[in-house]
Short mmCIF file of the C-alpha atoms (twelve columns), coordinates in Angstrom:
data_MODEL
# 
_entry.id   MODEL 
# 
loop_
_atom_site.group_PDB 
_atom_site.id 
_atom_site.type_symbol 
_atom_site.label_atom_id 
_atom_site.label_alt_id 
_atom_site.label_comp_id 
_atom_site.label_asym_id 
_atom_site.label_seq_id 
_atom_site.Cartn_x 
_atom_site.Cartn_y 
_atom_site.Cartn_z 
_atom_site.pdbx_PDB_model_num 
ATOM 1   C CA . UNK A 1   40.045  2.631   -14.520 1 
ATOM 2   C CA . UNK A 2   42.569  5.093   -15.931 1 
ATOM 3   C CA . UNK A 3   39.877  6.557   -18.190 1 
ATOM 4   C CA . UNK A 4   37.580  7.111   -15.206 1 
ATOM 5   C CA . UNK A 5   40.347  8.791   -13.208 1 
ATOM 6   C CA . UNK A 6   41.160  10.993  -16.202 1 
ATOM 7   C CA . UNK A 7   37.514  12.087  -16.448 1 
ATOM 8   C CA . UNK A 8   37.324  12.818  -12.718 1 
ATOM 9   C CA . UNK A 9   40.474  14.920  -12.886 1 
ATOM 10  C CA . UNK A 10  38.817  17.229  -15.435 1 
ATOM 11  C CA . UNK A 11  35.731  17.958  -13.313 1 
ATOM 12  C CA . UNK A 12  37.182  21.194  -11.987 1 
ATOM 13  C CA . UNK A 13  35.798  23.194  -14.915 1 
ATOM 14  C CA . UNK A 14  32.115  24.285  -14.678 1 
ATOM 15  C CA . UNK A 15  31.490  23.179  -18.265 1 
ATOM 16  C CA . UNK A 16  32.590  19.640  -17.461 1 
ATOM 17  C CA . UNK A 17  30.400  19.637  -14.359 1 
ATOM 18  C CA . UNK A 18  27.479  20.818  -16.470 1 
ATOM 19  C CA . UNK A 19  28.223  18.105  -19.014 1 
ATOM 20  C CA . UNK A 20  28.165  15.371  -16.355 1 
ATOM 21  C CA . UNK A 21  25.035  16.859  -14.796 1 
ATOM 22  C CA . UNK A 22  23.163  16.823  -18.111 1 
ATOM 23  C CA . UNK A 23  24.141  13.204  -18.765 1 
ATOM 24  C CA . UNK A 24  22.992  12.253  -15.262 1 
ATOM 25  C CA . UNK A 25  19.713  14.121  -15.763 1 
ATOM 26  C CA . UNK A 26  19.183  12.357  -19.091 1 
ATOM 27  C CA . UNK A 27  19.486  8.894   -17.572 1 
ATOM 28  C CA . UNK A 28  17.344  9.913   -14.596 1 
ATOM 29  C CA . UNK A 29  14.526  11.094  -16.863 1 
ATOM 30  C CA . UNK A 30  14.936  7.998   -19.020 1 
ATOM 31  C CA . UNK A 31  14.530  5.677   -16.054 1 
ATOM 32  C CA . UNK A 32  11.614  7.739   -14.741 1 
ATOM 33  C CA . UNK A 33  9.891   7.561   -18.126 1 
ATOM 34  C CA . UNK A 34  10.233  3.792   -18.313 1 
ATOM 35  C CA . UNK A 35  9.311   3.202   -14.675 1 
ATOM 36  C CA . UNK A 36  6.399   0.798   -14.287 1 
ATOM 37  C CA . UNK A 37  6.499   -0.428  -17.898 1 
ATOM 38  C CA . UNK A 38  7.785   -3.536  -19.600 1 
ATOM 39  C CA . UNK A 39  10.608  -1.436  -21.022 1 
ATOM 40  C CA . UNK A 40  12.284  -1.423  -17.602 1 
ATOM 41  C CA . UNK A 41  13.401  -5.027  -18.031 1 
ATOM 42  C CA . UNK A 42  14.598  -4.318  -21.582 1 
ATOM 43  C CA . UNK A 43  16.503  -1.253  -20.423 1 
ATOM 44  C CA . UNK A 44  18.145  -3.182  -17.598 1 
ATOM 45  C CA . UNK A 45  19.169  -5.881  -20.032 1 
ATOM 46  C CA . UNK A 46  20.674  -3.329  -22.423 1 
ATOM 47  C CA . UNK A 47  22.575  -1.628  -19.603 1 
ATOM 48  C CA . UNK A 48  23.980  -4.946  -18.350 1 
ATOM 49  C CA . UNK A 49  25.002  -6.019  -21.847 1 
ATOM 50  C CA . UNK A 50  26.528  -2.603  -22.536 1 
ATOM 51  C CA . UNK A 51  28.494  -2.689  -19.293 1 
ATOM 52  C CA . UNK A 52  29.815  -6.186  -20.031 1 
ATOM 53  C CA . UNK A 53  30.849  -5.156  -23.538 1 
ATOM 54  C CA . UNK A 54  32.684  -2.071  -22.265 1 
ATOM 55  C CA . UNK A 55  34.562  -4.102  -19.656 1 
ATOM 56  C CA . UNK A 56  35.535  -6.772  -22.186 1 
ATOM 57  C CA . UNK A 57  36.695  -4.342  -24.866 1 
ATOM 58  C CA . UNK A 58  38.689  -2.301  -22.340 1 
ATOM 59  C CA . UNK A 59  40.455  -5.227  -20.716 1 
ATOM 60  C CA . UNK A 60  40.977  -7.636  -23.625 1 
ATOM 61  C CA . UNK A 61  42.164  -6.878  -27.131 1 
ATOM 62  C CA . UNK A 62  39.501  -8.447  -29.346 1 
ATOM 63  C CA . UNK A 63  39.916  -7.192  -32.897 1 
ATOM 64  C CA . UNK A 64  37.075  -9.097  -34.546 1 
ATOM 65  C CA . UNK A 65  34.629  -8.383  -31.720 1 
ATOM 66  C CA . UNK A 66  35.479  -4.671  -31.760 1 
ATOM 67  C CA . UNK A 67  34.969  -4.611  -35.531 1 
ATOM 68  C CA . UNK A 68  31.552  -6.262  -35.092 1 
ATOM 69  C CA . UNK A 69  30.481  -3.678  -32.501 1 
ATOM 70  C CA . UNK A 70  31.624  -0.718  -34.579 1 
ATOM 71  C CA . UNK A 71  29.696  -1.961  -37.610 1 
ATOM 72  C CA . UNK A 72  26.556  -2.725  -35.593 1 
ATOM 73  C CA . UNK A 73  26.061  0.832   -34.331 1 
ATOM 74  C CA . UNK A 74  23.616  1.830   -37.068 1 
ATOM 75  C CA . UNK A 75  21.516  -1.299  -36.569 1 
ATOM 76  C CA . UNK A 76  21.368  -0.644  -32.818 1 
ATOM 77  C CA . UNK A 77  20.322  2.976   -33.349 1 
ATOM 78  C CA . UNK A 78  17.503  1.796   -35.621 1 
ATOM 79  C CA . UNK A 79  16.413  -0.968  -33.234 1 
ATOM 80  C CA . UNK A 80  16.152  1.243   -30.127 1 
ATOM 81  C CA . UNK A 81  13.242  3.424   -31.407 1 
ATOM 82  C CA . UNK A 82  11.434  0.259   -32.542 1 
ATOM 83  C CA . UNK A 83  11.841  -1.473  -29.178 1 
ATOM 84  C CA . UNK A 84  10.929  1.566   -27.089 1 
ATOM 85  C CA . UNK A 85  8.308   3.023   -29.440 1 
ATOM 86  C CA . UNK A 86  5.444   3.243   -26.877 1 
ATOM 87  C CA . UNK A 87  7.633   4.948   -24.289 1 
ATOM 88  C CA . UNK A 88  9.152   7.388   -26.797 1 
ATOM 89  C CA . UNK A 89  5.696   8.228   -28.088 1 
ATOM 90  C CA . UNK A 90  4.473   8.910   -24.566 1 
ATOM 91  C CA . UNK A 91  7.483   11.149  -23.909 1 
ATOM 92  C CA . UNK A 92  6.786   13.261  -27.018 1 
ATOM 93  C CA . UNK A 93  3.114   13.519  -26.069 1 
ATOM 94  C CA . UNK A 94  4.083   14.762  -22.611 1 
ATOM 95  C CA . UNK A 95  6.241   17.457  -24.191 1 
ATOM 96  C CA . UNK A 96  3.303   18.536  -26.326 1 
ATOM 97  C CA . UNK A 97  0.952   18.537  -23.338 1 
ATOM 98  C CA . UNK A 98  3.410   20.751  -21.506 1 
ATOM 99  C CA . UNK A 99  2.442   23.645  -23.808 1 
ATOM 100 C CA . UNK A 100 -0.909  24.893  -22.447 1 
ATOM 101 C CA . UNK A 101 -1.464  27.358  -25.289 1 
ATOM 102 C CA . UNK A 102 -1.782  24.413  -27.703 1 
ATOM 103 C CA . UNK A 103 -4.429  22.595  -25.658 1 
ATOM 104 C CA . UNK A 104 -8.162  22.919  -26.152 1 
ATOM 105 C CA . UNK A 105 -10.053 25.142  -23.739 1 
ATOM 106 C CA . UNK A 106 -13.388 23.967  -22.398 1 
ATOM 107 C CA . UNK A 107 -16.028 26.122  -20.755 1 
ATOM 108 C CA . UNK A 108 -15.925 25.737  -16.968 1 
ATOM 109 C CA . UNK A 109 -19.691 25.530  -16.481 1 
ATOM 110 C CA . UNK A 110 -20.055 22.847  -19.153 1 
ATOM 111 C CA . UNK A 111 -17.140 20.932  -17.676 1 
ATOM 112 C CA . UNK A 112 -18.749 20.929  -14.249 1 
ATOM 113 C CA . UNK A 113 -21.958 19.536  -15.735 1 
ATOM 114 C CA . UNK A 114 -19.949 16.759  -17.398 1 
ATOM 115 C CA . UNK A 115 -18.217 15.941  -14.112 1 
ATOM 116 C CA . UNK A 116 -21.481 15.854  -12.145 1 
ATOM 117 C CA . UNK A 117 -23.259 13.730  -14.743 1 
ATOM 118 C CA . UNK A 118 -20.344 11.301  -14.993 1 
ATOM 119 C CA . UNK A 119 -20.015 10.870  -11.229 1 
ATOM 120 C CA . UNK A 120 -23.767 10.328  -10.794 1 
ATOM 121 C CA . UNK A 121 -23.858 7.844   -13.655 1 
ATOM 122 C CA . UNK A 122 -20.907 5.847   -12.325 1 
ATOM 123 C CA . UNK A 123 -22.456 5.758   -8.868  1 
ATOM 124 C CA . UNK A 124 -25.800 4.525   -10.211 1 
ATOM 125 C CA . UNK A 125 -24.137 1.948   -12.460 1 
ATOM 126 C CA . UNK A 126 -22.052 0.680   -9.543  1 
ATOM 127 C CA . UNK A 127 -25.092 0.434   -7.275  1 
ATOM 128 C CA . UNK A 128 -26.990 -1.489  -9.946  1 
ATOM 129 C CA . UNK A 129 -24.081 -3.791  -10.765 1 
ATOM 130 C CA . UNK A 130 -23.847 -2.622  -14.378 1 
ATOM 131 C CA . UNK A 131 -20.427 -2.509  -16.003 1 
ATOM 132 C CA . UNK A 132 -19.216 0.599   -17.839 1 
ATOM 133 C CA . UNK A 133 -16.164 2.055   -19.572 1 
ATOM 134 C CA . UNK A 134 -16.008 5.820   -20.116 1 
ATOM 135 C CA . UNK A 135 -13.001 7.444   -21.786 1 
ATOM 136 C CA . UNK A 136 -12.365 11.189  -21.548 1 
ATOM 137 C CA . UNK A 137 -10.238 12.407  -24.435 1 
ATOM 138 C CA . UNK A 138 -7.232  14.550  -23.583 1 
ATOM 139 C CA . UNK A 139 -4.874  16.426  -25.885 1 
ATOM 140 C CA . UNK A 140 -4.159  13.243  -27.844 1 
ATOM 141 C CA . UNK A 141 -6.980  12.614  -30.295 1 
ATOM 142 C CA . UNK A 142 -8.943  9.363   -30.190 1 
ATOM 143 C CA . UNK A 143 -10.484 9.755   -33.630 1 
ATOM 144 C CA . UNK A 144 -9.476  6.270   -34.809 1 
ATOM 145 C CA . UNK A 145 -11.485 4.674   -31.985 1 
ATOM 146 C CA . UNK A 146 -14.392 7.095   -32.359 1 
ATOM 147 C CA . UNK A 147 -14.674 6.251   -36.056 1 
ATOM 148 C CA . UNK A 148 -14.934 2.534   -35.242 1 
ATOM 149 C CA . UNK A 149 -17.763 3.101   -32.781 1 
ATOM 150 C CA . UNK A 150 -21.333 4.309   -33.154 1 
ATOM 151 C CA . UNK A 151 -21.625 8.068   -33.497 1 
ATOM 152 C CA . UNK A 152 -23.740 9.628   -30.741 1 
ATOM 153 C CA . UNK A 153 -22.882 13.352  -30.557 1 
ATOM 154 C CA . UNK A 154 -24.912 13.900  -27.413 1 
ATOM 155 C CA . UNK A 155 -24.619 15.922  -24.249 1 
ATOM 156 C CA . UNK A 156 -23.076 14.081  -21.323 1 
ATOM 157 C CA . UNK A 157 -26.007 13.330  -19.047 1 
ATOM 158 C CA . UNK A 158 -26.524 10.788  -16.322 1 
ATOM 159 C CA . UNK A 159 -29.535 9.332   -18.104 1 
ATOM 160 C CA . UNK A 160 -27.656 8.894   -21.381 1 
ATOM 161 C CA . UNK A 161 -24.709 7.108   -19.774 1 
ATOM 162 C CA . UNK A 162 -26.921 4.851   -17.665 1 
ATOM 163 C CA . UNK A 163 -29.015 3.970   -20.734 1 
ATOM 164 C CA . UNK A 164 -25.988 3.163   -22.896 1 
ATOM 165 C CA . UNK A 165 -24.561 0.769   -20.333 1 
ATOM 166 C CA . UNK A 166 -27.840 -0.898  -19.426 1 
ATOM 167 C CA . UNK A 167 -27.358 -4.680  -19.844 1 
ATOM 168 C CA . UNK A 168 -28.320 -6.257  -23.164 1 
ATOM 169 C CA . UNK A 169 -28.468 -2.934  -25.007 1 
ATOM 170 C CA . UNK A 170 -26.527 -2.888  -28.313 1 
ATOM 171 C CA . UNK A 171 -23.799 -0.534  -27.039 1 
ATOM 172 C CA . UNK A 172 -23.268 -1.660  -23.464 1 
ATOM 173 C CA . UNK A 173 -20.205 -3.806  -24.183 1 
ATOM 174 C CA . UNK A 174 -18.117 -1.082  -25.804 1 
ATOM 175 C CA . UNK A 175 -16.602 2.127   -24.495 1 
ATOM 176 C CA . UNK A 176 -18.085 5.612   -24.477 1 
ATOM 177 C CA . UNK A 177 -15.660 8.319   -25.610 1 
ATOM 178 C CA . UNK A 178 -16.246 11.890  -24.445 1 
ATOM 179 C CA . UNK A 179 -14.735 14.639  -26.598 1 
ATOM 180 C CA . UNK A 180 -15.093 18.371  -25.941 1 
ATOM 181 C CA . UNK A 181 -17.664 17.724  -23.184 1 
ATOM 182 C CA . UNK A 182 -19.909 15.685  -25.486 1 
ATOM 183 C CA . UNK A 183 -20.395 11.970  -26.011 1 
ATOM 184 C CA . UNK A 184 -18.732 11.502  -29.392 1 
ATOM 185 C CA . UNK A 185 -19.335 7.774   -29.784 1 
ATOM 186 C CA . UNK A 186 -20.374 4.614   -27.964 1 
ATOM 187 C CA . UNK A 187 -19.650 0.937   -28.503 1 
ATOM 188 C CA . UNK A 188 -16.013 1.783   -29.220 1 
ATOM 189 C CA . UNK A 189 -13.408 -0.989  -29.290 1 
ATOM 190 C CA . UNK A 190 -10.190 -0.052  -27.488 1 
ATOM 191 C CA . UNK A 191 -6.741  -1.669  -27.510 1 
ATOM 192 C CA . UNK A 192 -6.037  -4.028  -24.617 1 
ATOM 193 C CA . UNK A 193 -2.912  -3.645  -22.544 1 
ATOM 194 C CA . UNK A 194 -0.294  -6.300  -23.193 1 
ATOM 195 C CA . UNK A 195 1.041   -6.262  -19.636 1 
ATOM 196 C CA . UNK A 196 1.005   -9.710  -18.084 1 
ATOM 197 C CA . UNK A 197 1.659   -8.552  -14.508 1 
ATOM 198 C CA . UNK A 198 -1.854  -7.218  -13.904 1 
ATOM 199 C CA . UNK A 199 -4.231  -8.679  -11.361 1 
ATOM 200 C CA . UNK A 200 -5.887  -11.758 -12.846 1 
ATOM 201 C CA . UNK A 201 -9.232  -10.463 -11.567 1 
ATOM 202 C CA . UNK A 202 -9.142  -7.544  -13.987 1 
ATOM 203 C CA . UNK A 203 -11.406 -8.196  -16.950 1 
ATOM 204 C CA . UNK A 204 -11.531 -6.915  -20.501 1 
ATOM 205 C CA . UNK A 205 -12.932 -3.504  -19.536 1 
ATOM 206 C CA . UNK A 206 -10.054 -2.809  -17.149 1 
ATOM 207 C CA . UNK A 207 -7.462  -3.994  -19.655 1 
ATOM 208 C CA . UNK A 208 -8.996  -1.807  -22.354 1 
ATOM 209 C CA . UNK A 209 -9.046  1.164   -19.959 1 
ATOM 210 C CA . UNK A 210 -5.340  0.711   -19.274 1 
ATOM 211 C CA . UNK A 211 -4.535  0.002   -22.922 1 
ATOM 212 C CA . UNK A 212 -5.970  3.251   -24.299 1 
ATOM 213 C CA . UNK A 213 -4.159  5.290   -21.631 1 
ATOM 214 C CA . UNK A 214 -0.874  3.642   -22.573 1 
ATOM 215 C CA . UNK A 215 -1.239  5.093   -26.065 1 
ATOM 216 C CA . UNK A 216 -2.722  8.489   -25.181 1 
ATOM 217 C CA . UNK A 217 -3.223  10.984  -22.370 1 
ATOM 218 C CA . UNK A 218 -6.886  10.033  -22.009 1 
ATOM 219 C CA . UNK A 219 -8.538  9.282   -18.679 1 
ATOM 220 C CA . UNK A 220 -10.569 6.061   -18.415 1 
ATOM 221 C CA . UNK A 221 -13.274 5.307   -15.867 1 
ATOM 222 C CA . UNK A 222 -14.291 1.693   -15.294 1 
ATOM 223 C CA . UNK A 223 -17.244 0.371   -13.348 1 
ATOM 224 C CA . UNK A 224 -16.845 -3.311  -12.541 1 
ATOM 225 C CA . UNK A 225 -19.861 -5.435  -13.366 1 
ATOM 226 C CA . UNK A 226 -18.828 -8.103  -10.828 1 
ATOM 227 C CA . UNK A 227 -17.916 -5.954  -7.811  1 
ATOM 228 C CA . UNK A 228 -19.382 -2.527  -8.603  1 
ATOM 229 C CA . UNK A 229 -15.986 -0.946  -7.863  1 
ATOM 230 C CA . UNK A 230 -15.098 2.273   -9.685  1 
ATOM 231 C CA . UNK A 231 -11.569 2.567   -11.098 1 
ATOM 232 C CA . UNK A 232 -9.640  5.247   -12.973 1 
ATOM 233 C CA . UNK A 233 -6.755  4.648   -15.388 1 
ATOM 234 C CA . UNK A 234 -4.253  7.109   -16.776 1 
ATOM 235 C CA . UNK A 235 -0.758  6.840   -18.257 1 
ATOM 236 C CA . UNK A 236 -1.006  3.063   -18.182 1 
ATOM 237 C CA . UNK A 237 -1.736  2.889   -14.445 1 
ATOM 238 C CA . UNK A 238 -4.968  2.202   -12.635 1 
ATOM 239 C CA . UNK A 239 -6.387  3.239   -9.269  1 
ATOM 240 C CA . UNK A 240 -9.212  1.056   -8.012  1 
ATOM 241 C CA . UNK A 241 -12.094 1.214   -5.545  1 
ATOM 242 C CA . UNK A 242 -12.802 4.952   -5.684  1 
ATOM 243 C CA . UNK A 243 -15.720 6.632   -3.955  1 
ATOM 244 C CA . UNK A 244 -17.737 9.383   -5.607  1 
ATOM 245 C CA . UNK A 245 -15.851 12.206  -3.834  1 
ATOM 246 C CA . UNK A 246 -12.440 11.009  -4.962  1 
ATOM 247 C CA . UNK A 247 -13.717 10.366  -8.474  1 
ATOM 248 C CA . UNK A 248 -15.049 13.919  -8.599  1 
ATOM 249 C CA . UNK A 249 -11.673 15.339  -7.522  1 
ATOM 250 C CA . UNK A 250 -9.823  13.322  -10.151 1 
ATOM 251 C CA . UNK A 251 -12.173 14.469  -12.917 1 
ATOM 252 C CA . UNK A 252 -11.924 18.088  -11.776 1 
ATOM 253 C CA . UNK A 253 -8.138  17.929  -11.901 1 
ATOM 254 C CA . UNK A 254 -8.178  16.231  -15.295 1 
ATOM 255 C CA . UNK A 255 -10.201 18.991  -16.916 1 
ATOM 256 C CA . UNK A 256 -7.961  21.693  -15.400 1 
ATOM 257 C CA . UNK A 257 -4.684  21.816  -17.427 1 
ATOM 258 C CA . UNK A 258 -3.030  23.825  -14.640 1 
ATOM 259 C CA . UNK A 259 -3.512  21.031  -12.136 1 
ATOM 260 C CA . UNK A 260 -1.367  17.924  -12.603 1 
ATOM 261 C CA . UNK A 261 -2.386  16.171  -9.400  1 
ATOM 262 C CA . UNK A 262 -4.548  13.690  -11.308 1 
ATOM 263 C CA . UNK A 263 -1.697  12.520  -13.495 1 
ATOM 264 C CA . UNK A 264 0.671   12.402  -10.549 1 
ATOM 265 C CA . UNK A 265 -1.777  10.586  -8.277  1 
ATOM 266 C CA . UNK A 266 -2.605  7.911   -10.835 1 
ATOM 267 C CA . UNK A 267 0.934   7.606   -12.189 1 
ATOM 268 C CA . UNK A 268 2.478   7.247   -8.743  1 
ATOM 269 C CA . UNK A 269 -0.106  4.726   -7.641  1 
ATOM 270 C CA . UNK A 270 0.954   1.069   -7.569  1 
ATOM 271 C CA . UNK A 271 -0.024  -1.206  -10.428 1 
ATOM 272 C CA . UNK A 272 -3.155  -3.271  -9.987  1 
ATOM 273 C CA . UNK A 273 -1.202  -6.471  -9.612  1 
# 
């Protein structure tokens, strides 16, 4: 308690106020980054354990325990990046995406054709009860998944997408990855999300759509084979049961680096639980 009072007594200087403000901002951004992920529980556990340790070491003189803590600092610093690797990776990717001059520029007319073809294809696939998974590459490259699929290198057209996902065709079970307004590959195998709190009704396509967006800034579109519902996933979150107008708005925002409403809308949406 005396340490806290001593710190509060020094908050008259603007540098100390700035110091406290930066620390507060750091923890705020940390909690915001981990919000909605499995790391939240881990972070809460670490904070509780850290608080208990501080209270014990400040109130009771424990020589051996204090020695153990002081010699475990390096191991803890090494363990934290390993435990929070997905979240730290996402944070660094967000910093990189915050520099527009480093991002690829796509022709507006071509982009609009891609949006129109994608929306029409998803609508037709939904009406016909055909499942589909379309991934639009962002600033983070998806080359490792493209290389595992079947190279297509085709324009994004409604007919091509509908044909690829027609039942019993060789490529209908995998994902289509769109890069630079062209279909780079089809039949791609994507990583599945490891979250256990998702709705049990979500199948492999939905889990793959969420999984690839947990590891990149890509946008995934899923058409449910069972219900015909259209869903969009980004940043590890999914928005379900979209109509064609809302899907078109989300795609338009995604291709416009100046507009972050897509990321915000999907990220702030509740989990499909």
